[in-house]
N, CA, C and O atoms as a DFTB+ gen file, in Angstrom:
724 C
 N C O
     1  1      -3.303     -10.886     -37.248
     2  2      -4.018      -9.208     -36.564
     3  2      -3.936      -9.631     -35.286
     4  3      -3.993     -10.791     -34.877
     5  1      -3.742      -8.205     -34.415
     6  2      -3.559      -8.596     -33.134
     7  2      -5.101      -8.053     -32.774
     8  3      -5.066      -8.025     -31.544
     9  1      -5.879      -7.794     -33.008
    10  2      -7.276      -7.715     -32.865
    11  2      -8.211      -9.441     -32.660
    12  3      -9.350      -9.604     -32.222
    13  1      -7.514     -10.196     -33.012
    14  2      -8.047     -11.642     -33.239
    15  2      -7.274     -12.596     -32.048
    16  3      -7.547     -13.741     -31.688
    17  1      -6.333     -11.783     -31.640
    18  2      -5.474     -12.661     -30.423
    19  2      -6.207     -12.354     -29.141
    20  3      -6.545     -11.263     -28.683
    21  1      -6.391     -13.722     -28.612
    22  2      -6.886     -13.226     -26.968
    23  2      -6.096     -13.634     -26.066
    24  3      -5.390     -14.608     -26.324
    25  1      -6.005     -12.969     -24.722
    26  2      -5.247     -13.115     -24.031
    27  2      -5.864     -13.455     -22.743
    28  3      -6.907     -12.949     -22.327
    29  1      -5.044     -14.491     -22.034
    30  2      -5.900     -14.882     -20.789
    31  2      -5.676     -13.846     -19.484
    32  3      -4.720     -13.076     -19.387
    33  1      -6.809     -13.995     -18.456
    34  2      -6.674     -12.733     -17.414
    35  2      -5.187     -12.922     -16.730
    36  3      -4.655     -11.837     -16.496
    37  1      -4.627     -13.749     -16.466
    38  2      -3.270     -14.048     -16.044
    39  2      -2.256     -13.147     -16.662
    40  3      -1.642     -12.232     -16.112
    41  1      -2.185     -13.543     -17.858
    42  2      -1.240     -12.727     -18.719
    43  2      -1.837     -11.344     -19.285
    44  3      -1.295     -10.828     -20.263
    45  1      -2.881     -10.781     -18.712
    46  2      -3.316      -9.325     -18.968
    47  2      -2.695      -8.988     -17.938
    48  3      -1.784      -8.166     -18.042
    49  1      -3.036      -9.539     -16.691
    50  2      -2.661      -9.259     -15.464
    51  2      -1.472      -9.080     -14.914
    52  3      -1.301      -8.269     -14.004
    53  1      -0.468      -9.862     -15.439
    54  2       1.286      -9.944     -15.075
    55  2       1.562      -8.773     -15.997
    56  3       2.285      -7.892     -15.532
    57  1       1.119      -8.628     -17.186
    58  2       1.411      -7.603     -17.875
    59  2       1.227      -6.310     -17.541
    60  3       2.182      -5.550     -17.701
    61  1       0.017      -5.809     -17.031
    62  2      -0.419      -4.636     -16.190
    63  2       0.417      -4.534     -15.030
    64  3       1.218      -3.603     -14.947
    65  1       0.292      -5.560     -13.953
    66  2       1.470      -5.324     -13.208
    67  2       2.502      -5.323     -13.445
    68  3       3.090      -5.247     -12.366
    69  1       3.204      -5.361     -14.241
    70  2       4.564      -5.228     -14.546
    71  2       4.825      -3.695     -14.974
    72  3       5.711      -2.909     -14.636
    73  1       3.782      -3.569     -15.796
    74  2       3.797      -1.806     -16.496
    75  2       3.735      -1.116     -15.245
    76  3       4.630      -0.326     -14.947
    77  1       2.565      -1.380     -14.324
    78  2       2.282      -0.608     -13.139
    79  2       3.428      -0.098     -12.267
    80  3       3.655       1.067     -11.943
    81  1       4.229      -1.411     -11.894
    82  2       5.130      -1.043     -11.165
    83  2       6.776      -0.195     -11.603
    84  3       7.576       0.430     -10.907
    85  1       6.750      -0.577     -13.180
    86  2       7.892       0.038     -14.179
    87  2       7.496       1.726     -13.999
    88  3       8.219       2.586     -13.494
    89  1       6.410       1.868     -14.454
    90  2       6.033       3.419     -14.541
    91  2       6.166       4.249     -13.534
    92  3       6.504       5.431     -13.593
    93  1       5.768       3.318     -12.151
    94  2       6.196       4.001     -11.006
    95  2       7.535       4.181     -10.502
    96  3       7.865       5.081      -9.730
    97  1       8.342       3.233     -10.997
    98  2       9.843       3.609     -10.599
    99  2      10.535       4.405     -11.734
   100  3      11.555       5.039     -11.466
   101  1      10.046       4.402     -12.943
   102  2      10.721       5.090     -14.236
   103  2      10.573       6.734     -13.951
   104  3      11.424       7.602     -14.144
   105  1       8.756       6.924     -13.253
   106  2       8.994       8.429     -13.500
   107  2       9.626       8.943     -12.062
   108  3      10.270       9.992     -12.074
   109  1       9.496       8.402     -11.132
   110  2      10.353       8.460     -10.001
   111  2      12.162       8.820      -9.960
   112  3      12.811       9.668      -9.346
   113  1      12.510       7.837     -10.828
   114  2      13.828       7.987     -10.968
   115  2      13.971       9.255     -12.167
   116  3      14.948       9.975     -11.961
   117  1      13.347       9.531     -13.078
   118  2      13.361      10.580     -13.735
   119  2      13.354      11.750     -13.189
   120  3      14.265      12.530     -13.469
   121  1      12.389      12.102     -12.347
   122  2      12.148      13.027     -11.470
   123  2      13.430      13.450     -10.387
   124  3      13.905      14.575     -10.238
   125  1      13.795      12.289      -9.745
   126  2      15.018      12.072      -9.133
   127  2      16.279      12.790      -9.933
   128  3      17.084      13.463      -9.289
   129  1      16.388      12.656     -11.062
   130  2      17.602      13.129     -11.893
   131  2      17.489      14.405     -11.988
   132  3      18.466      15.151     -11.917
   133  1      16.260      14.820     -12.165
   134  2      16.073      16.001     -12.889
   135  2      16.103      17.057     -11.584
   136  3      16.837      18.040     -11.688
   137  1      15.427      16.899     -10.526
   138  2      15.311      17.405      -9.110
   139  2      15.742      17.135      -7.624
   140  3      15.762      17.941      -6.694
   141  1      16.022      16.045      -7.627
   142  2      16.517      15.481      -6.791
   143  2      15.648      14.474      -5.722
   144  3      14.440      14.619      -5.534
   145  1      16.351      13.584      -5.155
   146  2      15.354      12.556      -4.221
   147  2      14.249      13.276      -3.527
   148  3      13.115      12.830      -3.707
   149  1      14.405      14.348      -2.739
   150  2      13.260      14.728      -1.619
   151  2      12.210      15.517      -2.554
   152  3      11.120      15.761      -2.037
   153  1      12.437      15.954      -3.926
   154  2      11.469      16.356      -4.481
   155  2      10.758      15.004      -5.084
   156  3       9.552      14.783      -4.971
   157  1      11.374      14.430      -5.518
   158  2      10.738      13.176      -6.211
   159  2       9.932      12.131      -5.083
   160  3       9.096      11.275      -5.371
   161  1      10.395      12.440      -3.868
   162  2       9.775      11.741      -2.808
   163  2       8.453      12.477      -2.409
   164  3       7.568      11.926      -1.754
   165  1       8.395      13.719      -2.840
   166  2       7.255      14.551      -2.168
   167  2       6.292      14.198      -3.303
   168  3       5.138      13.857      -3.040
   169  1       6.745      14.272      -4.568
   170  2       5.805      14.141      -5.722
   171  2       5.078      13.017      -5.701
   172  3       3.859      12.982      -5.866
   173  1       6.183      11.561      -5.391
   174  2       5.403      10.533      -5.364
   175  2       4.459      10.432      -4.151
   176  3       3.497       9.670      -4.243
   177  1       4.635      11.074      -3.124
   178  2       3.658      10.812      -1.956
   179  2       2.251      11.655      -2.247
   180  3       1.183      11.466      -1.665
   181  1       2.447      12.383      -3.024
   182  2       1.020      13.453      -3.281
   183  2       0.324      12.407      -4.385
   184  3      -0.885      12.210      -4.258
   185  1       1.053      11.718      -5.480
   186  2       0.661      10.690      -6.388
   187  2      -0.151       9.590      -5.747
   188  3      -1.292       9.257      -6.068
   189  1       0.632       9.053      -4.756
   190  2      -0.066       8.006      -4.030
   191  2      -0.981       8.210      -3.038
   192  3      -1.524       7.206      -2.576
   193  1      -1.330       9.484      -2.524
   194  2      -2.625       9.775      -2.046
   195  2      -3.896       9.709      -2.946
   196  3      -5.028       9.266      -2.750
   197  1      -3.354      10.250      -3.893
   198  2      -4.695      10.281      -4.724
   199  2      -4.492       9.054      -5.433
   200  3      -5.623       8.908      -5.895
   201  1      -3.807       8.034      -5.854
   202  2      -4.044       6.838      -6.129
   203  2      -4.798       5.897      -5.159
   204  3      -5.444       4.930      -5.563
   205  1      -4.691       6.197      -4.004
   206  2      -5.110       5.525      -2.998
   207  2      -6.669       5.475      -2.902
   208  3      -7.507       4.588      -2.740
   209  1      -6.679       7.054      -3.105
   210  2      -8.205       7.405      -2.805
   211  2      -9.206       6.627      -4.182
   212  3     -10.377       6.279      -4.028
   213  1      -8.462       6.485      -5.422
   214  2      -9.002       5.894      -6.824
   215  2      -9.211       4.261      -6.254
   216  3     -10.222       3.565      -6.154
   217  1      -8.126       4.069      -6.014
   218  2      -8.202       2.629      -5.533
   219  2      -9.352       2.450      -4.420
   220  3     -10.020       1.441      -4.649
   221  1      -9.641       2.955      -3.608
   222  2     -10.435       2.702      -2.208
   223  2     -11.957       2.592      -2.957
   224  3     -12.767       1.666      -2.913
   225  1     -12.018       3.681      -3.543
   226  2     -13.261       4.071      -4.117
   227  2     -13.747       2.850      -5.226
   228  3     -14.865       2.334      -5.202
   229  1     -12.848       2.563      -6.035
   230  2     -12.809       1.535      -7.213
   231  2     -13.168       0.074      -6.625
   232  3     -13.890      -0.769      -7.156
   233  1     -12.447      -0.017      -5.333
   234  2     -12.521      -1.354      -5.015
   235  2     -14.399      -1.194      -3.917
   236  3     -15.081      -2.210      -3.782
   237  1     -14.709      -0.299      -3.523
   238  2     -15.854      -0.028      -2.824
   239  2     -16.792      -0.454      -4.007
   240  3     -17.682      -1.290      -3.850
   241  1     -16.537       0.176      -5.208
   242  2     -17.656      -0.082      -6.306
   243  2     -17.748      -1.542      -6.862
   244  3     -18.780      -2.212      -6.878
   245  1     -16.734      -1.869      -7.238
   246  2     -16.639      -3.436      -7.628
   247  2     -16.917      -4.636      -6.697
   248  3     -17.455      -5.664      -7.106
   249  1     -16.482      -4.429      -5.299
   250  2     -17.253      -5.043      -4.471
   251  2     -18.590      -4.830      -3.759
   252  3     -19.038      -5.637      -2.944
   253  1     -19.201      -3.696      -4.115
   254  2     -20.450      -3.197      -3.857
   255  2     -20.656      -3.231      -2.541
   256  3     -21.733      -3.601      -2.073
   257  1     -19.317      -2.721      -1.569
   258  2     -19.251      -2.255      -0.370
   259  2     -19.537      -0.761      -0.098
   260  3     -18.983       0.142      -0.724
   261  1     -20.385      -0.581       0.819
   262  2     -20.972       0.776       1.181
   263  2     -20.361       1.190       2.884
   264  3     -19.914       2.231       3.365
   265  1     -20.529       0.252       3.265
   266  2     -20.236       0.685       4.832
   267  2     -18.806       1.075       5.156
   268  3     -17.939       1.298       4.311
   269  1     -18.669       1.127       6.335
   270  2     -17.301       1.685       6.995
   271  2     -16.642       0.868       8.079
   272  3     -15.689       1.162       8.800
   273  1     -17.388      -0.246       8.024
   274  2     -16.981      -1.381       9.133
   275  2     -15.754      -2.219       8.748
   276  3     -15.242      -2.497       7.663
   277  1     -15.491      -2.497       9.912
   278  2     -13.629      -3.341       9.789
   279  2     -13.970      -4.452       8.515
   280  3     -13.278      -4.485       7.498
   281  1     -14.891      -5.155       8.693
   282  2     -15.058      -6.007       7.679
   283  2     -14.934      -5.673       6.193
   284  3     -14.300      -6.275       5.325
   285  1     -15.812      -4.390       6.088
   286  2     -15.670      -3.770       4.841
   287  2     -14.750      -3.178       4.273
   288  3     -14.673      -3.059       3.050
   289  1     -13.736      -2.620       5.296
   290  2     -12.419      -2.195       4.785
   291  2     -11.289      -3.468       4.508
   292  3     -10.516      -3.479       3.550
   293  1     -11.362      -4.450       5.481
   294  2     -10.591      -5.457       5.174
   295  2     -11.021      -6.025       3.617
   296  3     -10.204      -6.364       2.761
   297  1     -11.936      -6.035       3.524
   298  2     -12.488      -6.702       2.194
   299  2     -11.780      -5.725       0.994
   300  3     -11.027      -6.217       0.154
   301  1     -12.069      -4.493       1.018
   302  2     -11.913      -3.869      -0.012
   303  2     -10.263      -3.619       0.072
   304  3      -9.666      -3.683      -1.002
   305  1      -9.397      -3.306       1.415
   306  2      -7.927      -3.418       1.225
   307  2      -7.468      -4.685       0.504
   308  3      -6.545      -4.644      -0.310
   309  1      -8.277      -6.083       0.883
   310  2      -7.872      -7.051       0.601
   311  2      -7.794      -7.263      -1.281
   312  3      -7.061      -8.060      -1.865
   313  1      -8.572      -6.496      -1.788
   314  2      -8.471      -6.229      -3.063
   315  2      -7.427      -5.153      -3.532
   316  3      -6.727      -5.348      -4.526
   317  1      -7.366      -4.223      -2.916
   318  2      -5.953      -3.730      -3.260
   319  2      -4.506      -4.592      -3.214
   320  3      -3.667      -4.388      -4.090
   321  1      -4.328      -5.316      -2.417
   322  2      -3.430      -6.160      -1.795
   323  2      -3.207      -7.222      -3.197
   324  3      -2.161      -7.240      -3.846
   325  1      -4.028      -7.805      -3.402
   326  2      -4.722      -8.959      -4.285
   327  2      -4.358      -8.345      -5.645
   328  3      -3.785      -9.104      -6.427
   329  1      -4.602      -7.085      -6.047
   330  2      -4.502      -6.671      -7.174
   331  2      -3.073      -6.283      -7.529
   332  3      -2.667      -6.413      -8.684
   333  1      -2.202      -5.745      -6.419
   334  2      -0.926      -6.010      -6.393
   335  2      -0.178      -7.030      -6.756
   336  3       0.903      -6.889      -7.327
   337  1      -0.728      -8.218      -6.435
   338  2      -0.120      -9.465      -6.565
   339  2       0.432      -9.840      -5.289
   340  3       1.387     -10.613      -5.200
   341  1      -0.164      -9.294      -4.262
   342  2       0.676      -9.315      -2.963
   343  2      -0.090     -10.560      -1.980
   344  3      -1.308     -10.595      -1.804
   345  1       0.673     -11.341      -1.518
   346  2       0.085     -12.334      -0.060
   347  2      -0.289     -11.890       0.714
   348  3       0.446     -11.962       1.699
   349  1      -1.421     -11.236       0.892
   350  2      -1.614     -10.558       2.389
   351  2      -2.467     -11.261       3.438
   352  3      -3.513     -11.825       3.115
   353  1      -1.980     -11.227       4.815
   354  2      -2.837     -12.039       5.737
   355  2      -3.734     -11.125       6.381
   356  3      -3.302     -10.409       7.285
   357  1      -5.181     -11.054       5.947
   358  2      -6.045      -9.865       6.536
   359  2      -6.951     -10.390       7.545
   360  3      -7.751     -11.282       7.264
   361  1      -6.867      -9.885       8.693
   362  2      -7.649      -9.983       9.764
   363  2      -8.502      -9.085      10.030
   364  3      -8.150      -8.023       9.516
   365  1      -9.925      -8.962      10.861
   366  2     -10.473      -7.919      11.174
   367  2     -11.197      -8.270      12.289
   368  3     -11.578      -9.440      12.294
   369  1     -11.600      -7.350      13.574
   370  2     -12.206      -7.462      14.729
   371  2     -13.154      -6.555      14.787
   372  3     -12.912      -5.726      13.910
   373  1     -14.139      -6.272      15.383
   374  2     -15.149      -5.137      15.452
   375  2     -14.777      -3.522      15.749
   376  3     -15.480      -2.513      15.708
   377  1     -13.051      -3.777      16.135
   378  2     -12.253      -2.571      16.548
   379  2     -11.272      -2.252      15.309
   380  3     -10.813      -1.110      15.272
   381  1     -10.897      -3.187      14.258
   382  2     -10.298      -2.804      13.451
   383  2      -9.435      -3.888      12.433
   384  3      -9.747      -5.078      12.445
   385  1      -8.535      -3.482      11.718
   386  2      -8.275      -4.254      11.063
   387  2      -6.682      -4.706      10.879
   388  3      -5.892      -3.763      10.868
   389  1      -6.307      -5.600      10.781
   390  2      -4.543      -6.004      10.732
   391  2      -4.435      -6.537       9.535
   392  3      -5.317      -7.297       9.135
   393  1      -3.232      -6.202       8.685
   394  2      -2.683      -6.428       7.507
   395  2      -1.259      -7.188       7.653
   396  3      -0.434      -6.520       8.275
   397  1      -0.838      -8.370       7.233
   398  2       0.190      -8.848       7.262
   399  2       0.738      -9.062       5.771
   400  3       0.107      -9.825       5.040
   401  1       1.656      -8.548       5.388
   402  2       2.311      -9.115       4.350
   403  2       3.622      -9.490       4.642
   404  3       4.435      -8.715       5.146
   405  1       3.894     -10.805       4.306
   406  2       5.339     -11.534       4.390
   407  2       6.309     -11.187       3.227
   408  3       7.475     -11.580       3.183
   409  1       5.642     -10.328       2.190
   410  2       6.669      -9.798       1.027
   411  2       5.830      -8.805       0.479
   412  3       4.606      -8.934       0.468
   413  1       6.659      -7.424      -0.160
   414  2       6.070      -6.430      -0.438
   415  2       6.636      -6.513      -2.191
   416  3       7.782      -6.888      -2.441
   417  1       5.885      -6.206      -3.037
   418  2       6.080      -5.930      -4.008
   419  2       7.045      -4.603      -4.295
   420  3       8.063      -4.547      -4.985
   421  1       6.624      -3.935      -3.809
   422  2       7.640      -2.287      -3.947
   423  2       8.870      -2.697      -3.566
   424  3       9.794      -2.398      -4.322
   425  1       9.160      -3.415      -2.406
   426  2      10.545      -3.519      -1.524
   427  2      11.519      -4.251      -2.450
   428  3      12.703      -3.985      -2.660
   429  1      10.592      -5.455      -3.076
   430  2      11.370      -6.593      -3.991
   431  2      11.772      -5.534      -5.330
   432  3      12.907      -5.629      -5.796
   433  1      10.842      -4.577      -5.893
   434  2      11.112      -3.773      -7.286
   435  2      12.228      -3.034      -6.559
   436  3      13.191      -3.169      -7.315
   437  1      12.618      -2.337      -5.515
   438  2      13.756      -1.679      -5.230
   439  2      14.748      -2.284      -4.823
   440  3      15.747      -1.569      -4.739
   441  1      14.943      -3.854      -4.387
   442  2      15.861      -4.577      -4.198
   443  2      16.330      -5.095      -5.572
   444  3      17.518      -5.286      -5.834
   445  1      15.403      -5.289      -6.357
   446  2      16.274      -5.552      -7.709
   447  2      16.902      -4.445      -8.499
   448  3      17.778      -4.632      -9.344
   449  1      16.393      -3.257      -8.168
   450  2      17.017      -2.007      -9.125
   451  2      18.075      -1.650      -8.374
   452  3      18.672      -0.641      -8.748
   453  1      18.570      -2.353      -7.167
   454  2      19.770      -1.830      -5.939
   455  2      19.402      -0.349      -5.473
   456  3      20.197       0.589      -5.410
   457  1      18.216      -0.324      -5.199
   458  2      17.959       0.800      -4.438
   459  2      17.636       0.589      -2.974
   460  3      17.073       1.486      -2.348
   461  1      17.937      -0.456      -2.451
   462  2      18.035      -0.603      -0.967
   463  2      18.133       0.751      -0.205
   464  3      17.195       1.061       0.530
   465  1      19.061       1.466      -0.314
   466  2      19.478       2.528       0.161
   467  2      18.525       3.556       0.444
   468  3      18.770       4.425       1.282
   469  1      17.379       3.512      -0.242
   470  2      16.550       4.386      -0.442
   471  2      15.245       3.703       0.001
   472  3      14.504       4.524       0.543
   473  1      14.784       2.602      -0.049
   474  2      13.609       1.971       0.191
   475  2      13.148       2.112       1.776
   476  3      12.133       1.450       1.992
   477  1      13.545       2.669       2.693
   478  2      13.234       2.728       3.861
   479  2      12.673       3.965       3.975
   480  3      11.611       4.067       4.590
   481  1      13.232       4.997       3.458
   482  2      12.969       6.390       3.514
   483  2      11.793       6.597       2.918
   484  3      10.924       7.281       3.458
   485  1      11.604       5.921       1.513
   486  2      10.257       5.664       0.636
   487  2       9.215       5.046       1.118
   488  3       8.095       5.398       0.746
   489  1       9.400       3.873       2.154
   490  2       8.525       3.267       3.040
   491  2       8.125       3.902       4.041
   492  3       6.983       3.558       4.348
   493  1       8.637       4.832       4.821
   494  2       8.579       5.423       5.791
   495  2       7.405       7.017       5.542
   496  3       6.714       7.562       6.403
   497  1       7.549       7.360       4.191
   498  2       6.504       8.142       3.899
   499  2       5.441       7.719       2.720
   500  3       4.310       8.193       2.827
   501  1       5.675       7.007       1.795
   502  2       4.798       6.449       1.151
   503  2       3.331       5.267       1.849
   504  3       2.112       5.359       1.709
   505  1       4.046       4.416       2.465
   506  2       3.117       3.403       2.851
   507  2       1.970       3.897       3.900
   508  3       0.824       3.449       3.950
   509  1       2.607       5.070       4.851
   510  2       1.557       5.806       5.451
   511  2       0.728       6.368       5.046
   512  3      -0.442       6.335       5.427
   513  1       1.241       7.058       4.099
   514  2       0.247       8.104       3.559
   515  2      -0.913       7.233       2.486
   516  3      -2.054       7.693       2.450
   517  1      -0.671       6.288       1.837
   518  2      -1.525       5.583       1.231
   519  2      -2.718       5.059       2.167
   520  3      -3.930       5.128       1.966
   521  1      -1.994       4.499       3.278
   522  2      -3.014       3.709       3.954
   523  2      -3.812       4.716       4.834
   524  3      -5.022       4.626       5.043
   525  1      -2.888       5.808       5.388
   526  2      -4.295       6.804       5.982
   527  2      -5.114       7.473       4.910
   528  3      -6.039       8.149       5.361
   529  1      -4.996       7.448       3.597
   530  2      -6.056       7.747       2.682
   531  2      -7.404       6.890       2.619
   532  3      -8.595       7.182       2.506
   533  1      -6.460       5.333       2.782
   534  2      -7.795       4.263       2.841
   535  2      -8.597       4.524       3.983
   536  3      -9.826       4.595       3.947
   537  1      -7.850       4.674       5.061
   538  2      -8.735       5.063       6.405
   539  2      -9.678       6.150       6.370
   540  3     -10.750       6.093       6.972
   541  1      -9.282       7.222       5.628
   542  2     -10.140       8.486       5.723
   543  2     -11.442       8.054       4.483
   544  3     -12.565       8.556       4.515
   545  1     -11.031       7.133       3.543
   546  2     -11.986       6.837       2.762
   547  2     -13.277       5.943       2.935
   548  3     -14.304       5.736       2.288
   549  1     -12.668       5.474       4.241
   550  2     -13.567       4.489       5.033
   551  2     -14.242       5.382       6.331
   552  3     -14.378       4.889       7.450
   553  1     -14.545       6.451       6.065
   554  2     -15.156       6.832       7.078
   555  2     -14.330       7.935       8.098
   556  3     -14.910       8.790       8.767
   557  1     -12.936       7.739       8.069
   558  2     -11.999       8.334       8.971
   559  2     -12.171       8.288      10.274
   560  3     -11.827       9.050      11.177
   561  1     -12.853       7.119      10.249
   562  2     -12.664       6.799      12.310
   563  2     -11.528       5.720      12.496
   564  3     -11.505       5.088      13.552
   565  1     -10.736       5.518      11.674
   566  2      -9.554       4.837      11.960
   567  2      -8.188       5.398      11.997
   568  3      -7.854       6.203      11.127
   569  1      -7.329       5.025      12.975
   570  2      -6.143       5.245      12.940
   571  2      -5.181       4.304      12.499
   572  3      -5.189       3.164      12.962
   573  1      -4.291       4.690      11.588
   574  2      -3.609       3.869      11.180
   575  2      -2.017       3.758      11.643
   576  3      -1.359       4.774      11.865
   577  1      -1.507       2.521      11.757
   578  2      -0.189       2.369      12.342
   579  2       0.448       1.195      11.323
   580  3      -0.217       0.516      10.541
   581  1       1.901       1.125      11.524
   582  2       2.529       0.330      10.756
   583  2       3.848       0.163      11.525
   584  3       4.914       0.730      11.285
   585  1       3.601      -0.637      12.400
   586  2       4.658      -1.109      13.385
   587  2       5.916      -1.929      12.617
   588  3       7.091      -1.977      12.981
   589  1       5.334      -2.517      11.515
   590  2       6.452      -3.868      10.862
   591  2       6.677      -3.117       9.365
   592  3       5.687      -2.763       8.724
   593  1       7.910      -2.917       8.900
   594  2       8.106      -2.720       7.557
   595  2       9.137      -3.496       7.366
   596  3      10.048      -3.467       8.194
   597  1       9.218      -4.420       6.144
   598  2      10.203      -5.216       5.500
   599  2      11.455      -3.989       5.085
   600  3      12.567      -4.294       5.517
   601  1      11.407      -3.056       4.538
   602  2      12.422      -2.026       4.267
   603  2      12.812      -1.778       5.338
   604  3      13.946      -1.300       5.299
   605  1      12.286      -1.905       6.608
   606  2      13.085      -1.183       8.102
   607  2      13.812      -2.437       8.671
   608  3      14.181      -2.530       9.841
   609  1      13.992      -3.470       7.635
   610  2      14.519      -4.922       8.493
   611  2      13.749      -5.712       9.138
   612  3      14.206      -6.717       9.681
   613  1      12.465      -5.395       9.188
   614  2      11.064      -6.511       9.843
   615  2      11.057      -7.794       8.900
   616  3      11.203      -7.794       7.678
   617  1      10.881      -8.754       9.635
   618  2      10.449      -9.794       8.882
   619  2       9.049      -9.602       7.974
   620  3       8.994     -10.402       7.040
   621  1       8.138      -8.868       8.059
   622  2       7.107      -8.620       7.487
   623  2       6.615      -7.344       7.324
   624  3       7.352      -6.644       8.019
   625  1       5.808      -6.661       6.814
   626  2       4.972      -5.297       6.861
   627  2       3.821      -5.805       7.656
   628  3       3.191      -6.855       7.525
   629  1       3.692      -4.895       8.455
   630  2       2.233      -5.052       9.188
   631  2       1.748      -3.641       9.713
   632  3       2.247      -2.838      10.502
   633  1       0.331      -3.652       8.811
   634  2      -0.562      -2.232       8.701
   635  2      -1.674      -2.736       9.843
   636  3      -2.076      -3.889       9.999
   637  1      -2.031      -1.628      10.542
   638  2      -3.046      -1.900      11.690
   639  2      -3.786      -0.679      11.518
   640  3      -3.245       0.419      11.649
   641  1      -5.293      -0.860      11.163
   642  2      -6.197      -0.035      11.068
   643  2      -7.051       0.019      12.627
   644  3      -7.570      -1.051      12.946
   645  1      -7.211       1.089      13.520
   646  2      -7.683       0.827      14.617
   647  2      -8.999       1.502      14.859
   648  3      -9.026       2.629      14.364
   649  1      -9.849       1.224      15.337
   650  2     -11.122       2.412      15.390
   651  2     -10.463       3.358      16.462
   652  3      -9.690       2.994      17.348
   653  1     -10.889       4.581      16.233
   654  2     -10.616       5.584      16.912
   655  2     -10.808       5.833      18.368
   656  3     -10.214       6.513      19.205
   657  1     -12.156       4.811      18.379
   658  2     -12.716       5.156      19.890
   659  2     -11.871       3.763      20.700
   660  3     -12.171       3.549      21.874
   661  1     -11.040       3.045      20.155
   662  2     -10.204       2.169      21.126
   663  2      -8.958       2.358      21.762
   664  3      -8.544       3.449      21.370
   665  1      -8.267       1.926      22.430
   666  2      -6.898       1.938      22.739
   667  2      -5.851       1.544      21.882
   668  3      -5.416       0.415      21.655
   669  1      -5.434       2.891      21.338
   670  2      -4.373       2.296      20.031
   671  2      -3.051       2.030      20.612
   672  3      -2.139       1.546      19.941
   673  1      -2.934       2.350      21.886
   674  2      -1.460       1.627      22.373
   675  2      -1.232       0.296      22.462
   676  3      -0.094      -0.170      22.524
   677  1      -2.459      -0.511      22.475
   678  2      -2.464      -1.875      22.398
   679  2      -2.022      -2.306      21.186
   680  3      -1.481      -3.401      21.033
   681  1      -2.237      -1.424      20.207
   682  2      -1.908      -2.263      18.627
   683  2      -0.591      -1.674      18.091
   684  3      -0.334      -1.554      16.893
   685  1       0.196      -1.328      19.087
   686  2       1.770      -1.062      18.576
   687  2       1.818       0.318      17.203
   688  3       2.380       0.355      16.108
   689  1       1.035       1.196      17.861
   690  2       0.923       2.146      16.746
   691  2       2.179       2.882      16.423
   692  3       2.883       3.345      17.321
   693  1       2.557       3.030      14.814
   694  2       3.414       3.284      14.538
   695  2       4.097       4.903      14.627
   696  3       3.534       5.975      14.406
   697  1       5.477       4.639      15.023
   698  2       6.175       6.079      15.029
   699  2       7.239       5.631      13.755
   700  3       7.975       4.661      13.570
   701  1       6.918       6.844      12.997
   702  2       7.795       6.502      11.936
   703  2       9.176       6.380      11.802
   704  3       9.809       6.103      10.783
   705  1       9.666       6.658      13.153
   706  2      11.187       6.391      13.259
   707  2      11.573       4.982      13.824
   708  3      12.737       4.660      14.062
   709  1      10.354       4.073      14.039
   710  2      10.245       3.298      14.968
   711  2      10.870       1.816      14.060
   712  3      10.425       1.506      12.955
   713  1      11.909       1.067      14.751
   714  2      12.443      -0.063      14.207
   715  2      11.934      -1.382      14.817
   716  3      12.569      -2.429      14.690
   717  1      10.738      -1.296      15.500
   718  2      10.137      -2.331      15.914
   719  2      10.021      -3.746      15.270
   720  3       9.043      -3.767      14.522
   721  1      10.577      -4.740      15.299
   722  2      10.646      -5.673      14.539
   723  2       9.916      -7.097      15.413
   724  3       9.857      -8.196      14.861
């Protein structure tokens, strides 16, 4: 009987992670087949804007975080990347948060699916959208830059949340067309 079986947390997490990645890719491909890539990408952007809001709020709740300080954002965004199964190097100062990802589960999924040709375009749209929502959920006082992306040929993904009151040029703010490696 299925109700008598118990599953380890690791087993459940791996099952859900795989399902999460699969459903994201499946619905995108189905919309793309029916309505074209740009339409699928726009819907994906809208979905991830809402998903980021849900994730940020749930992270706050689970971790008991009420503030908007860089330490609070770092802790919550750390949960987001850990939940995605990503090995994130996260640091923070009084002025902001820096996230370094040596690998990206989403880029890996696209590579395995033979979709490298669209990975860069998706990364240019989805990642800034998602991270901007996280910044907004933490008081809106952060500017977000993504100076490096694996899908753009860089050695890692780097996300920088900078306090709006600081000099953002020192943190290599993102130009969506930037190829800074």
